[in-house]
Backbone bond lengths (Angstrom), bond angles and torsions (degrees), N, CA, C in turn:
res aa  C-N    CA-C-N  psi(-1)  N-CA   C-N-CA  omega(-1)  CA-C   N-CA-C  phi
1 X - - - 1.455 - - 1.518 108.85 -
2 X 1.293 116.25 134.02 1.453 121.77 -179.14 1.523 110.60 -73.55
3 X 1.316 113.84 148.62 1.462 118.92 177.49 1.526 108.82 -86.42
4 X 1.312 115.07 134.65 1.466 121.59 179.67 1.531 107.52 -87.15
5 X 1.335 116.17 127.90 1.470 119.89 -179.99 1.526 109.88 -75.98
6 X 1.311 114.81 164.29 1.466 120.18 178.33 1.530 110.99 -63.96
7 X 1.335 116.39 -34.93 1.469 119.57 179.09 1.525 110.58 -66.28
8 X 1.342 116.03 -41.53 1.467 118.82 178.08 1.523 110.59 -65.47
9 X 1.317 115.43 -40.06 1.467 120.47 178.16 1.527 110.33 -60.44
10 X 1.340 115.79 -44.84 1.463 120.16 179.02 1.526 111.33 -63.56
11 X 1.350 116.70 -39.51 1.471 120.45 178.23 1.526 110.29 -62.33
12 X 1.351 116.38 -41.07 1.465 119.54 179.34 1.521 110.80 -63.99
13 X 1.332 116.48 -41.55 1.471 119.91 178.41 1.526 111.21 -65.44
14 X 1.329 116.35 -41.09 1.467 119.82 176.87 1.524 110.92 -63.39
15 X 1.339 116.40 -37.48 1.464 120.97 177.56 1.531 110.47 -62.09
16 X 1.333 115.91 -44.54 1.470 119.48 179.95 1.527 111.53 -66.45
17 X 1.327 116.78 -31.72 1.465 120.57 179.38 1.522 112.26 -83.93
18 X 1.345 117.53 -6.03 1.463 121.05 179.62 1.510 113.32 75.70
19 X 1.316 118.39 30.29 1.460 122.36 -176.55 1.524 113.59 -99.55
20 X 1.327 118.47 -0.21 1.464 120.72 -177.14 1.527 111.00 -91.22
21 X 1.322 115.27 148.28 1.464 120.06 175.60 1.525 108.96 -77.64
22 X 1.318 116.53 171.49 1.458 121.30 -178.69 1.519 112.64 -60.72
23 X 1.332 117.43 -39.82 1.472 120.72 179.50 1.528 110.90 -67.50
24 X 1.329 115.89 -40.38 1.469 119.56 179.83 1.529 110.77 -66.55
25 X 1.328 116.71 -36.87 1.463 120.60 177.43 1.523 110.11 -64.05
26 X 1.311 117.18 -41.20 1.460 120.91 179.47 1.523 111.07 -63.43
27 X 1.324 116.96 -43.91 1.476 120.86 178.14 1.520 110.24 -62.76
28 X 1.329 117.03 -43.44 1.462 121.21 -179.60 1.523 110.51 -64.29
29 X 1.322 118.31 -41.17 1.464 120.61 -179.86 1.526 111.08 -64.30
30 X 1.334 117.33 -37.45 1.469 119.00 177.81 1.531 110.24 -68.25
31 X 1.334 117.52 -35.89 1.467 120.57 176.33 1.527 110.60 -66.74
32 X 1.336 116.71 -37.80 1.462 120.92 178.98 1.527 110.92 -64.42
33 X 1.327 117.92 -35.34 1.462 121.41 178.76 1.516 111.31 -68.73
34 X 1.332 116.68 -31.76 1.458 120.88 -175.51 1.532 113.08 -88.92
35 X 1.312 118.25 -30.24 1.475 121.67 -172.70 1.527 111.41 -115.16
36 X 1.326 117.85 107.51 1.473 119.93 178.35 1.535 112.75 -64.76
37 X 1.327 116.86 -32.40 1.473 119.35 179.47 1.521 110.59 -64.78
38 X 1.317 116.38 -35.85 1.463 121.06 178.35 1.526 110.55 -68.00
39 X 1.337 116.63 -38.67 1.475 120.38 177.04 1.524 110.62 -64.08
40 X 1.342 116.40 -42.93 1.475 119.96 178.97 1.529 110.90 -61.65
41 X 1.331 115.15 -42.83 1.461 118.98 179.96 1.530 111.15 -65.30
42 X 1.326 116.91 -36.99 1.458 120.51 177.29 1.521 110.54 -62.35
43 X 1.327 117.72 -41.18 1.462 120.53 179.09 1.529 111.23 -66.36
44 X 1.339 116.83 -39.57 1.468 119.94 176.75 1.526 110.21 -61.04
45 X 1.329 114.83 -47.73 1.467 118.98 -179.08 1.518 111.77 -66.50
46 X 1.348 117.14 -33.89 1.464 120.19 178.18 1.537 110.42 -64.37
47 X 1.332 117.28 -41.88 1.470 120.40 177.66 1.525 110.92 -61.62
48 X 1.332 115.32 -44.76 1.467 119.34 179.93 1.523 110.15 -65.43
49 X 1.311 116.39 -43.53 1.470 121.94 -179.72 1.529 110.44 -60.77
50 X 1.349 116.22 -45.12 1.459 119.92 179.51 1.520 111.51 -64.85
51 X 1.330 116.18 -39.97 1.461 119.90 179.69 1.524 110.88 -64.07
52 X 1.333 115.87 -43.75 1.463 119.31 -178.29 1.522 113.02 -73.66
53 X 1.310 117.05 -28.17 1.459 119.02 -178.77 1.529 112.32 -87.93
54 X 1.326 117.26 -3.88 1.461 120.39 176.65 1.510 113.97 89.16
55 X 1.320 118.52 7.05 1.455 120.74 179.64 1.530 111.32 -96.29
56 X 1.288 116.76 14.10 1.460 120.97 -176.30 1.524 110.68 -71.96
57 X 1.310 114.52 157.45 1.465 120.14 177.07 1.522 112.02 -80.22
58 X 1.334 116.85 -9.34 1.451 120.94 -179.19 1.525 108.94 -73.92
59 X 1.319 115.93 128.39 1.458 119.69 176.77 1.514 108.53 -102.15
60 X 1.304 116.57 143.94 1.454 120.13 -177.98 1.519 112.36 -110.62
61 X 1.307 117.73 8.92 1.460 120.01 179.54 1.533 109.33 -77.97
62 X 1.319 117.67 131.70 1.465 119.61 179.25 1.525 110.78 -71.26
63 X 1.311 114.11 161.79 1.461 118.68 179.03 1.527 109.45 -67.04
64 X 1.328 118.43 159.03 1.468 120.74 -179.24 1.529 113.11 -61.74
65 X 1.327 117.40 -28.47 1.466 120.02 -177.10 1.523 112.29 -92.83
66 X 1.323 118.64 9.17 1.459 121.86 -176.15 1.530 111.49 -58.54
67 X 1.307 117.79 -50.27 1.463 121.50 -177.99 1.516 111.02 -61.32
68 X 1.334 116.96 -42.32 1.458 120.09 178.95 1.525 111.74 -62.84
69 X 1.323 116.67 -41.07 1.469 120.22 179.68 1.520 110.90 -64.76
70 X 1.327 116.98 -43.45 1.460 120.35 180.00 1.526 110.29 -64.17
71 X 1.312 117.15 -46.89 1.465 120.19 -179.20 1.527 111.51 -63.51
72 X 1.314 117.16 -35.84 1.464 121.37 179.74 1.530 111.38 -68.08
73 X 1.331 118.14 -32.14 1.464 121.72 -175.65 1.523 113.87 -93.99
74 X 1.325 118.65 2.72 1.460 120.35 -178.56 1.526 113.05 -65.48
75 X 1.296 118.01 -32.24 1.452 120.38 -176.03 1.528 113.32 -88.07
76 X 1.306 118.41 1.25 1.464 121.27 179.32 1.518 110.09 -72.16
77 X 1.321 115.80 154.60 1.457 122.73 -178.69 1.530 108.88 -71.48
78 X 1.327 117.38 132.61 1.468 119.01 178.78 1.526 111.16 -68.80
79 X 1.305 115.73 162.78 1.460 121.66 -179.92 1.518 109.91 -65.03
80 X 1.313 115.60 151.28 1.459 120.55 178.44 1.521 109.64 -81.34
81 X 1.288 116.14 -169.98 1.457 122.53 -176.10 1.524 111.68 -52.96
82 X 1.314 115.78 136.96 1.459 120.61 -179.41 1.523 111.92 -88.96
83 X 1.329 117.97 -9.23 1.452 120.29 178.64 1.522 109.69 -80.40
84 X 1.295 116.39 125.87 1.452 120.53 176.31 1.522 108.48 -85.97
85 X 1.322 117.61 160.64 1.472 119.19 177.19 1.535 112.05 -57.73
86 X 1.335 117.36 -36.85 1.468 120.28 179.56 1.527 110.44 -64.19
87 X 1.332 116.89 -46.87 1.465 120.10 178.51 1.524 110.73 -65.95
88 X 1.323 116.29 -35.76 1.457 120.69 177.10 1.515 111.89 -62.70
89 X 1.330 115.83 -39.51 1.463 119.31 177.72 1.523 111.14 -65.39
90 X 1.326 117.06 -41.58 1.468 119.97 177.02 1.526 110.53 -61.63
91 X 1.314 116.74 -44.10 1.463 120.93 178.65 1.523 110.29 -63.53
92 X 1.311 116.78 -41.87 1.458 121.86 179.30 1.528 110.73 -63.80
93 X 1.322 117.28 -41.90 1.466 120.94 178.44 1.532 109.64 -63.27
94 X 1.325 117.41 -41.64 1.461 120.57 177.60 1.520 112.10 -61.83
95 X 1.315 116.81 -41.77 1.467 120.60 179.45 1.524 110.34 -65.82
96 X 1.329 116.62 -42.08 1.471 120.22 179.73 1.525 110.60 -64.62
97 X 1.331 117.35 -41.49 1.470 120.13 178.51 1.527 110.04 -63.59
98 X 1.331 118.10 -44.61 1.464 120.68 179.29 1.525 110.79 -62.56
99 X 1.312 116.98 -40.14 1.462 120.73 178.24 1.516 110.74 -66.26
100 X 1.334 116.56 -41.25 1.471 120.26 179.05 1.524 111.23 -63.67
101 X 1.326 117.47 -40.60 1.466 120.59 177.79 1.530 109.78 -63.94
102 X 1.322 117.36 -43.16 1.459 120.71 177.88 1.512 112.04 -62.23
103 X 1.324 117.04 -41.97 1.467 120.36 178.96 1.527 110.81 -67.99
104 X 1.324 117.50 -35.57 1.454 121.27 177.31 1.536 110.40 -64.97
105 X 1.330 116.38 -42.07 1.467 119.90 177.14 1.532 111.12 -62.50
106 X 1.331 116.31 -39.54 1.463 119.77 178.25 1.519 111.08 -67.52
107 X 1.342 116.89 -42.32 1.461 120.75 -175.83 1.524 112.19 -69.17
108 X 1.321 117.13 -33.59 1.472 119.39 -178.58 1.526 112.42 -82.42
109 X 1.309 117.87 -9.61 1.458 120.87 179.20 1.517 113.62 82.14
110 X 1.314 117.23 15.68 1.465 121.06 -178.71 1.517 112.53 -65.09
111 X 1.315 116.80 -24.78 1.460 120.40 -176.03 1.526 112.90 -97.94
112 X 1.333 117.31 2.12 1.466 120.05 -176.45 1.527 112.57 -66.03
113 X 1.320 116.85 -32.70 1.461 119.43 -176.45 1.522 112.87 -89.27
114 X 1.304 117.45 -5.74 1.463 120.70 -178.06 1.525 110.48 -94.80
115 X 1.286 116.37 72.41 1.460 120.16 175.50 1.520 107.95 -144.97
116 X 1.282 115.40 156.46 1.450 120.96 -179.49 1.512 109.68 164.83
117 X 1.313 115.83 174.26 1.469 118.78 -178.03 1.527 112.06 -84.64
118 X 1.309 115.18 152.84 1.456 122.20 169.72 1.521 105.54 -97.99
119 X 1.325 116.89 114.01 1.462 121.00 -176.06 1.526 109.69 -82.54
120 X 1.328 115.05 129.08 1.457 121.54 -179.61 1.515 112.87 -99.67
121 X 1.316 116.68 -5.00 1.458 118.88 -174.83 1.526 112.54 -68.83
122 X 1.311 118.29 -25.77 1.459 120.53 -179.28 1.509 114.36 -85.65
123 X 1.310 117.48 -3.98 1.464 121.00 -178.14 1.516 111.61 -86.62
124 X 1.299 116.11 147.52 1.464 121.30 173.59 1.524 107.93 -89.22
125 X 1.301 116.09 91.71 1.457 121.84 -178.30 1.519 110.47 -88.79
126 X 1.341 117.70 155.63 1.462 120.02 174.38 1.542 110.29 -60.56
127 X 1.319 115.88 156.04 1.467 120.95 -175.96 1.522 112.57 -58.44
128 X 1.326 117.70 -33.07 1.467 120.19 -179.52 1.520 110.96 -66.24
129 X 1.327 117.61 -28.97 1.459 120.79 -178.26 1.526 113.36 -94.89
130 X 1.311 118.67 -10.98 1.464 121.26 -177.68 1.519 112.41 -70.27
131 X 1.307 118.72 -23.79 1.461 122.04 -177.98 1.524 112.67 -82.18
132 X 1.330 117.98 -7.39 1.463 120.09 179.74 1.523 109.67 -69.45
133 X 1.308 115.68 149.40 1.459 119.74 -177.26 1.531 112.46 -87.86
134 X 1.308 119.28 5.52 1.456 121.64 -179.87 1.531 108.51 -77.47
135 X 1.324 116.02 116.89 1.458 120.67 178.94 1.521 112.23 -99.34
136 X 1.345 116.24 -26.92 1.461 119.77 179.79 1.523 109.03 -154.68
137 X 1.314 114.21 160.28 1.463 121.34 177.41 1.521 106.76 -118.24
138 X 1.340 117.80 125.08 1.463 118.66 179.32 1.535 110.55 -69.55
139 X 1.322 115.66 139.55 1.460 121.05 -178.37 1.517 108.78 -130.05
140 X 1.306 115.79 125.31 1.453 121.91 176.72 1.532 107.11 -119.36
141 X 1.318 116.83 109.60 1.462 121.89 -176.42 1.523 110.72 -62.25
142 X 1.313 116.94 -31.97 1.469 120.86 179.67 1.532 110.40 -61.32
143 X 1.320 117.02 -43.14 1.462 121.16 178.21 1.527 110.77 -67.96
144 X 1.328 117.01 -40.67 1.462 120.94 177.66 1.523 109.91 -60.85
145 X 1.336 116.91 -42.24 1.465 120.98 -179.76 1.526 111.00 -65.41
146 X 1.312 117.51 -37.49 1.470 120.14 177.64 1.527 110.53 -63.54
147 X 1.326 116.61 -40.58 1.464 120.55 177.80 1.525 110.32 -64.56
148 X 1.336 117.02 -42.66 1.466 120.78 178.94 1.519 110.39 -62.34
149 X 1.320 118.00 -40.61 1.467 121.51 178.42 1.521 110.39 -63.99
150 X 1.310 117.34 -41.42 1.471 120.11 178.68 1.529 110.62 -64.24
151 X 1.318 117.13 -42.29 1.468 120.26 177.81 1.523 109.92 -63.33
152 X 1.338 117.76 -41.22 1.467 121.10 176.56 1.518 111.59 -59.45
153 X 1.323 117.20 -41.67 1.467 119.78 -179.79 1.526 111.58 -66.53
154 X 1.327 116.68 -39.07 1.465 119.68 177.14 1.530 110.11 -63.57
155 X 1.335 116.46 -44.71 1.471 120.13 177.76 1.522 110.28 -62.49
156 X 1.335 117.48 -39.54 1.467 120.94 179.41 1.524 110.75 -61.45
157 X 1.331 117.69 -42.19 1.467 119.83 178.53 1.524 111.87 -66.26
158 X 1.316 117.04 -38.78 1.472 120.16 177.85 1.518 110.26 -65.07
159 X 1.333 117.11 -45.71 1.472 120.67 178.85 1.515 110.39 -62.51
160 X 1.322 116.88 -43.64 1.465 120.52 178.62 1.522 110.59 -59.51
161 X 1.320 116.74 -43.79 1.460 120.05 -179.07 1.526 112.08 -67.17
162 X 1.319 116.88 -48.71 1.472 120.70 -172.86 1.519 114.13 -74.40
163 X 1.323 117.49 -37.40 1.463 118.90 -171.69 1.512 114.69 -105.12
164 X 1.327 118.03 -17.27 1.460 119.23 -177.65 1.525 110.89 -116.44
165 X 1.318 116.89 -58.72 1.460 119.88 -173.56 1.529 113.32 -70.22
166 X 1.320 117.65 -45.27 1.462 120.66 -177.55 1.531 111.79 -60.77
167 X 1.361 119.46 -49.96 1.471 118.51 177.02 1.530 112.23 -62.57
168 X 1.341 116.87 -36.13 1.465 119.98 180.00 1.521 110.50 -62.60
169 X 1.343 117.41 -49.23 1.456 119.98 -178.12 1.527 112.38 -72.34
170 X 1.324 117.61 -31.42 1.473 119.53 174.38 1.519 110.62 -64.09
171 X 1.320 116.89 -40.61 1.459 120.79 178.72 1.532 110.36 -66.82
172 X 1.341 116.98 -39.83 1.474 120.63 178.58 1.517 110.89 -65.18
173 X 1.351 117.24 -40.87 1.470 119.50 -177.67 1.525 111.17 -70.01
174 X 1.360 118.04 -35.45 1.463 118.80 177.77 1.523 111.53 -73.11
175 X 1.340 118.16 -29.00 1.454 120.11 176.96 1.519 110.67 -73.14
176 X 1.342 116.24 -31.75 1.459 119.84 178.58 1.520 112.14 -70.04
177 X 1.335 117.96 -26.45 1.461 121.55 179.63 1.518 111.63 -77.26
178 X 1.314 117.13 -23.29 1.482 119.96 -177.34 1.484 111.94 -83.29
């Protein structure tokens, strides 16, 4: 299949919008007769053009029973967790790897030199905050990294519980009842 150039694409769009002169339309029609790829592209663009201009055959009116169906299904139980145990394991592995990298950075001392104050004097603060005597906030990346690692571990335990352990024990308990 031949590749349609941007100029040909623009000509097709201009044709659909009615912006071409009579001579340009004649040239385009002869090209359409010779190139099947150009005809296919014109049909694709015509569908898109019709859809966007509102002349599409697609109707957007809901069925007459739509409201009744929605109201009838409001009291149904919502779907359970969308995370599968397999996806949960992948997520858990990602969290463990990120935590391990963070712990490795802490253990090697790579973050020891990344500390310093955050200067507030260059900020345009509201007038109520400009009178405060705080000029800078001390920042220790090592402490920030420890907090991030702790948050990762908490998330890892939640993911482990919700996506791996809970389905496993639910499956075991239903098998024990049978």
